C-alpha positions as CSV (number, residue, x, y, z in Angstrom):
1,M,10.1,37.6,-14.1
2,E,8.5,35.3,-10.7
3,D,4.9,34.5,-11.2
4,S,3.7,36.3,-8.1
5,K,5.0,40.0,-10.3
6,K,2.9,39.4,-13.1
7,I,-0.3,39.5,-11.3
8,I,-1.7,43.1,-11.2
9,N,-4.8,44.1,-9.6
10,T,-5.1,47.1,-11.8
11,G,-7.0,49.6,-10.3
12,L,-7.1,48.3,-7.3
13,R,-10.2,45.8,-8.0
14,G,-10.3,43.2,-5.6
15,V,-8.0,44.4,-3.5
16,T,-9.4,45.1,0.1
17,V,-7.6,48.1,1.6
18,A,-9.1,48.8,4.9
19,S,-11.8,48.1,7.1
20,T,-15.3,50.0,7.5
21,R,-18.4,50.4,9.5
22,I,-20.2,52.9,7.3
23,S,-21.5,50.6,4.1
24,H,-21.4,47.7,2.2
25,V,-22.1,47.0,-1.2
26,D,-23.3,43.2,-1.8
27,G,-23.0,42.7,-5.4
28,E,-23.8,39.2,-6.0
29,A,-27.3,39.9,-4.3
30,G,-27.5,43.6,-5.5
31,K,-27.8,45.1,-2.0
32,L,-26.5,49.0,-0.6
33,I,-26.5,49.2,3.2
34,Y,-25.9,52.3,5.2
35,R,-24.8,51.3,8.6
36,G,-26.6,48.1,9.1
37,F,-29.9,49.4,7.0
38,P,-30.9,48.3,3.5
39,I,-31.2,51.2,1.2
40,F,-34.8,50.2,0.5
41,D,-36.0,51.3,3.8
42,L,-33.8,54.1,4.1
43,S,-35.0,55.3,1.1
44,D,-38.7,55.0,1.6
45,K,-38.8,56.1,5.1
46,T,-36.1,58.9,5.7
47,S,-35.0,62.4,4.6
48,Y,-31.1,63.0,3.8
49,E,-30.8,65.0,6.9
50,E,-31.2,61.3,9.0
51,I,-28.8,60.1,6.2
52,V,-26.1,62.9,7.8
53,H,-26.9,62.1,11.0
54,L,-26.5,58.4,10.3
55,L,-23.3,58.7,8.7
56,L,-21.3,60.7,10.4
57,Y,-22.9,60.1,14.0
58,E,-23.6,56.3,13.2
59,S,-27.4,56.0,14.2
60,L,-30.5,57.4,12.8
61,P,-31.3,60.6,15.1
62,T,-34.2,61.0,17.5
63,E,-36.6,63.5,16.7
64,Q,-34.4,66.0,18.9
65,Q,-31.3,65.2,17.4
66,L,-32.6,65.7,13.7
67,I,-34.0,69.1,15.3
68,N,-30.4,70.1,16.5
69,L,-29.0,68.9,13.1
70,N,-31.2,70.6,10.7
71,K,-30.6,74.0,13.3
72,R,-26.8,73.3,12.5
73,L,-27.0,73.2,8.7
74,T,-30.2,75.7,8.5
75,D,-27.2,78.5,10.2
76,Q,-24.6,77.0,8.0
77,R,-25.9,77.3,4.6
78,K,-24.8,80.4,4.0
79,V,-21.8,81.0,2.2
80,P,-18.9,83.9,2.8
81,E,-19.6,86.5,0.5
82,K,-15.7,86.7,-0.5
83,L,-16.3,83.3,-2.0
84,I,-19.5,85.1,-4.4
85,A,-17.3,87.4,-4.8
86,A,-14.8,85.0,-6.3
87,L,-17.6,83.0,-8.0
88,K,-17.9,86.3,-9.6
89,T,-14.8,86.8,-11.3
90,Q,-14.8,83.3,-12.8
91,P,-15.4,82.6,-16.6
92,E,-19.3,81.4,-17.2
93,D,-18.3,78.4,-19.3
94,A,-16.0,77.2,-16.8
95,L,-16.6,73.7,-15.9
96,P,-18.9,73.6,-13.1
97,M,-16.7,71.0,-11.3
98,D,-13.9,72.7,-11.5
99,I,-15.2,75.5,-9.8
100,L,-16.9,73.2,-6.9
101,Q,-13.5,72.1,-6.3
102,A,-12.1,75.3,-6.2
103,A,-14.5,76.8,-3.5
104,V,-13.1,73.9,-1.2
105,P,-10.2,75.3,-0.5
106,M,-11.4,78.8,-0.2
107,L,-13.8,77.2,2.9
108,A,-10.9,76.3,4.4
109,A,-8.9,80.0,3.7
110,G,-12.0,81.3,5.7
111,D,-11.9,78.7,9.5
112,S,-9.4,79.2,11.0
113,N,-9.8,75.8,12.5
114,A,-9.4,74.1,9.7
115,A,-6.2,72.3,10.4
116,E,-7.3,71.2,14.2
117,L,-7.6,67.3,13.7
118,T,-10.0,66.3,16.6
119,I,-13.7,64.5,15.8
120,D,-15.3,67.3,17.0
121,N,-14.1,69.4,14.6
122,S,-14.0,67.2,11.8
123,Q,-17.8,66.7,12.5
124,R,-18.1,70.4,12.7
125,I,-16.4,71.1,9.2
126,A,-18.3,67.9,7.6
127,E,-21.5,69.5,8.6
128,S,-20.7,72.7,7.5
129,L,-19.4,71.3,3.9
130,I,-22.5,69.6,3.8
131,A,-25.0,72.6,4.4
132,K,-22.5,74.9,2.3
133,I,-21.6,73.0,-0.9
134,A,-25.5,72.6,-2.3
135,T,-25.3,76.7,-1.8
136,I,-22.1,77.0,-4.0
137,V,-23.7,75.0,-7.1
138,A,-26.8,76.1,-6.7
139,A,-24.9,80.2,-6.3
140,W,-22.3,79.4,-9.2
141,H,-25.1,77.9,-11.5
142,R,-27.2,81.7,-11.2
143,I,-24.1,83.7,-11.5
144,R,-23.0,81.8,-15.1
145,N,-26.2,82.9,-16.1
146,N,-25.8,86.4,-14.7
147,L,-28.4,86.2,-11.9
148,D,-27.9,87.3,-8.2
149,P,-27.8,83.9,-6.3
150,I,-30.8,83.0,-3.5
151,A,-30.1,82.9,0.1
152,P,-31.3,79.8,1.5
153,D,-34.3,79.6,2.7
154,P,-34.8,78.6,6.4
155,S,-37.6,77.0,5.8
156,L,-36.8,74.6,3.7
157,N,-35.1,71.1,4.5
158,H,-32.0,70.5,2.3
159,A,-33.2,68.9,-0.5
160,A,-36.0,71.7,-1.8
161,N,-33.3,74.4,-0.6
162,F,-30.9,73.5,-3.2
163,L,-33.9,73.4,-6.0
164,Y,-34.7,77.0,-4.4
165,M,-31.3,78.0,-4.9
166,M,-30.8,77.0,-8.1
167,T,-34.4,78.2,-9.5
168,G,-35.8,80.8,-7.4
169,Q,-38.8,78.9,-7.0
170,K,-39.8,76.7,-4.4
171,P,-40.0,73.6,-5.7
172,D,-43.5,70.9,-5.1
173,E,-44.2,68.6,-2.5
174,T,-43.4,65.8,-5.1
175,M,-40.2,67.4,-6.3
176,A,-38.7,68.4,-3.1
177,R,-39.4,64.4,-2.0
178,F,-38.1,63.0,-5.2
179,F,-34.9,65.1,-5.0
180,D,-34.4,64.3,-1.6
181,T,-34.9,60.7,-2.1
182,C,-31.9,61.1,-4.6
183,L,-29.8,62.8,-2.1
184,V,-30.5,59.4,0.3
185,L,-29.3,57.1,-3.0
186,H,-26.3,58.9,-3.7
187,A,-25.2,60.0,0.0
188,E,-22.7,56.9,0.3
189,H,-21.5,53.9,-1.9
190,S,-18.4,52.4,-0.2
191,F,-15.1,52.2,-1.2
192,N,-15.7,54.1,-4.8
193,A,-13.1,56.2,-6.8
194,S,-13.6,59.4,-5.1
195,T,-14.5,57.7,-1.5
196,F,-10.8,56.1,-1.8
197,S,-9.4,59.7,-3.0
198,A,-10.9,61.5,0.3
199,R,-9.7,58.4,2.5
200,Q,-6.3,58.3,0.7
201,I,-5.6,61.8,1.3
202,A,-7.5,62.1,5.2
203,S,-4.5,58.9,5.1
204,T,-1.4,61.6,5.5
205,R,-3.4,64.2,8.4
206,A,-4.1,66.5,5.9
207,H,-7.3,68.3,7.0
208,M,-11.2,67.2,5.8
209,Y,-11.0,70.2,3.1
210,A,-7.6,68.9,1.4
211,A,-9.5,65.4,1.7
212,V,-12.8,66.8,0.0
213,A,-11.4,68.9,-2.8
214,G,-9.9,65.6,-4.1
215,A,-13.0,63.8,-4.1
216,V,-14.5,66.6,-5.9
217,G,-11.6,66.4,-8.2
218,S,-12.2,61.9,-8.6
219,L,-15.7,62.6,-8.9
220,S,-15.4,64.9,-11.7
221,G,-13.9,62.3,-14.3
222,E,-16.5,61.0,-16.8
223,L,-15.4,57.3,-15.7
224,H,-17.1,57.9,-12.4
225,G,-19.6,60.9,-11.7
226,G,-19.6,62.5,-15.0
227,A,-21.6,58.9,-16.4
228,N,-24.9,60.3,-15.5
229,T,-24.4,63.3,-18.2
230,R,-23.0,60.7,-20.5
231,V,-26.5,58.4,-20.0
232,M,-29.1,61.9,-21.1
233,Q,-26.0,62.8,-24.1
234,M,-26.8,59.4,-25.0
235,L,-30.6,59.4,-24.7
236,Q,-30.7,62.8,-26.5
237,K,-28.4,60.8,-29.2
238,I,-31.2,58.4,-30.0
239,N,-34.2,61.0,-29.6
240,S,-36.4,58.6,-30.4
241,V,-37.6,54.6,-29.5
242,D,-37.8,53.9,-32.7
243,A,-33.7,54.6,-33.2
244,I,-33.0,52.4,-30.2
245,D,-32.7,49.3,-32.1
246,D,-30.1,50.7,-34.3
247,Y,-27.9,52.5,-31.6
248,I,-27.2,49.2,-30.1
249,R,-26.3,47.4,-33.3
250,Q,-23.7,50.2,-33.6
251,V,-22.5,50.0,-30.3
252,L,-22.2,46.1,-30.3
253,E,-20.6,46.2,-33.7
254,T,-17.9,48.9,-32.6
255,G,-17.2,47.3,-29.0
256,G,-18.7,50.8,-27.5
257,K,-21.0,50.9,-24.6
258,L,-24.6,51.4,-23.5
259,M,-24.3,54.2,-20.8
260,G,-25.6,53.6,-17.4
261,L,-26.3,49.9,-18.2
262,G,-23.7,48.1,-16.3
263,H,-22.0,48.5,-13.0
264,A,-18.1,47.4,-11.7
265,V,-19.5,45.9,-8.5
266,Y,-23.7,44.9,-9.2
267,K,-23.7,41.9,-10.8
268,T,-27.4,41.5,-10.1
269,G,-28.9,45.3,-10.6
270,D,-28.1,48.3,-9.0
271,P,-31.0,48.7,-6.0
272,R,-31.0,52.4,-6.6
273,A,-31.7,52.3,-10.1
274,R,-35.3,50.3,-9.1
275,I,-36.0,53.2,-7.2
276,L,-35.0,55.7,-9.4
277,A,-36.8,54.3,-12.5
278,P,-40.6,54.9,-10.6
279,M,-39.9,58.7,-9.5
280,S,-38.4,59.6,-13.7
281,K,-41.8,58.0,-14.8
282,K,-44.1,60.2,-12.6
283,L,-42.0,63.3,-13.5
284,G,-42.5,62.2,-17.3
285,E,-46.2,61.9,-16.6
286,L,-46.2,65.4,-14.2
287,S,-44.3,67.2,-17.1
288,G,-46.7,65.9,-19.9
289,N,-43.2,64.6,-21.8
290,T,-42.7,60.6,-20.9
291,K,-40.7,60.7,-23.9
292,W,-36.7,60.2,-22.3
293,Y,-38.5,57.7,-19.4
294,D,-39.9,55.7,-22.2
295,M,-36.5,56.1,-24.2
296,S,-34.7,54.5,-20.8
297,I,-37.3,51.8,-20.4
298,A,-36.9,50.5,-23.9
299,L,-33.2,51.4,-24.0
300,E,-32.9,48.7,-20.9
301,E,-35.0,46.1,-21.9
302,K,-33.6,46.2,-25.6
303,G,-29.9,46.5,-24.4
304,K,-30.2,43.4,-21.8
305,K,-31.3,41.2,-24.5
306,A,-28.8,42.2,-26.9
307,F,-26.0,42.0,-24.8
308,K,-27.2,38.5,-23.6
309,E,-27.8,37.2,-27.2
310,K,-24.8,38.5,-28.5
311,K,-21.9,38.5,-25.6
312,G,-23.5,36.1,-23.6
313,I,-23.6,38.8,-20.8
314,D,-26.0,40.4,-18.1
315,I,-26.1,44.2,-17.8
316,Y,-28.3,46.1,-15.8
317,P,-29.3,49.8,-15.3
318,N,-27.0,51.2,-12.6
319,V,-27.8,54.4,-10.6
320,D,-26.7,56.9,-13.6
321,F,-28.9,55.6,-16.0
322,Y,-32.7,56.6,-14.5
323,S,-30.9,59.5,-12.3
324,A,-30.6,61.2,-16.0
325,S,-34.0,61.0,-17.0
326,L,-34.7,62.2,-13.5
327,Y,-32.4,65.1,-13.1
328,H,-33.5,66.5,-16.5
329,Y,-37.1,66.2,-16.1
330,M,-36.3,68.3,-13.0
331,G,-35.0,70.8,-14.8
332,I,-31.4,70.5,-13.5
333,P,-29.0,71.2,-16.8
334,M,-26.8,68.1,-18.0
335,D,-24.0,70.1,-16.7
336,L,-25.3,70.0,-12.8
337,F,-25.7,66.3,-12.7
338,T,-22.0,66.0,-11.4
339,P,-22.2,68.5,-9.1
340,V,-25.8,67.7,-7.6
341,F,-23.9,64.2,-7.5
342,A,-21.4,65.8,-5.0
343,V,-24.1,67.7,-3.2
344,S,-25.3,64.2,-2.0
345,R,-22.2,62.2,-1.7
346,I,-20.0,65.1,0.7
347,A,-21.7,63.4,3.3
348,G,-20.2,59.7,2.5
349,W,-17.1,61.4,1.7
350,T,-17.0,63.9,5.5
351,A,-17.9,60.3,6.9
352,H,-15.1,58.4,5.4
353,V,-12.9,60.8,6.2
354,I,-13.6,60.6,9.6
355,E,-13.4,57.1,10.2
356,E,-10.2,57.0,8.4
357,Q,-8.3,59.4,10.8
358,F,-9.9,58.6,13.9
359,G,-10.0,54.9,13.4
360,G,-12.1,52.4,11.5
361,A,-13.5,49.2,12.5
362,D,-9.9,48.1,13.0
363,A,-9.0,51.1,15.0
364,K,-5.5,51.8,13.0
365,P,-5.7,54.8,10.3
366,V,-2.4,54.3,8.6
367,L,-0.9,56.0,5.6
368,Y,-1.7,54.9,1.9
369,R,1.2,53.3,0.4
370,P,0.5,51.0,-2.5
371,A,3.5,49.1,-4.3
372,S,3.8,49.2,-8.4
373,D,5.5,47.5,-10.5
374,Y,7.9,48.7,-12.5
375,V,8.8,47.7,-16.0
376,G,11.0,50.0,-17.3
377,D,11.3,52.7,-19.8
378,Y,12.5,53.3,-22.8
379,C,16.0,51.1,-21.8
380,G,13.8,48.5,-20.6
381,P,14.3,47.3,-17.0
382,A,17.5,47.8,-16.9
383,E,19.1,51.1,-15.7
384,C,19.6,53.9,-18.2
385,E,23.2,55.0,-19.2
386,F,23.5,59.0,-18.7
387,V,24.2,60.7,-21.7
388,P,25.6,64.9,-20.9
389,M,23.6,67.0,-22.8
390,E,26.0,68.0,-25.4
391,K,26.2,64.1,-27.1
392,R,22.1,63.4,-26.7
């Protein structure tokens, strides 16, 4: 076998498959940029609705553009009664991400123009999905707890509406603002697994709903969107600052991982984690229970030190590390952490679908078809001799 055949970029790591104007992840510098704007500026100075406009329409909105977008999102938050009725037929213990993935094609079925592949129609569908995904996640949470879904409140923004529809109580200003920031931080992250899934499906000229349904399925995996749930499970398992050293020691001895520490791209730290940490601290203080934040801080410090001493590597918290305790303080159940991720990331997914189908920076959308290196089956790389059924 030639040397070139031996080089396999597993998982397409390091392989550039397309160009994009949507976002940039600078792993070496620890930067995340949405259409030219650093995430630190966006998280501090914009709302999620502004990010939606930036991602879908390639610019931060003017005051009137934001008013118009807010009205369109408000008008589209309500989901069809047939979809709510369908949700009520599902088992109460169904995985929320499975419910969400099943709901997206039902939205497509109710959209007579779903298959019209024009940029205007795709932007229309994108806004509708952004508005409705939050409503669906909140509605399912109430339905599975034998509660009636709550209709969206037109006086609330996207972030506050989700918390209201989930709990039945309007969030205070701090809670609503922090959750809005979470949506901003999770809205986009370049060619991650779920975004690449959406773009790959979009490259076949499938409609927006099909691409988003595929992205939801990709996000459901524990190595992608499910990571913050595993962080919270880890914190609950450790349960106290005093038990952290023993836990880290066990992880190192067994070759395990400290969930939420380390990232496939960021080498000097995830900028989103630095924004989330103080919010977790604040909500912990307001709740009168800083246990989970205190544990997170101690685990970060001790984990960094131990991995540097024992393995000679630097590890830093990623976006999942502090979002776990933050969502917990917000009263969001652990199995909704990943659906909440989707509530935000739907903006990025739909922007990428539009770019894929109507021309990225290279204006040459093509069908994805990666190659593979066939290494054979039980016959080896050679062809197998067919054996009739009666002689097998």
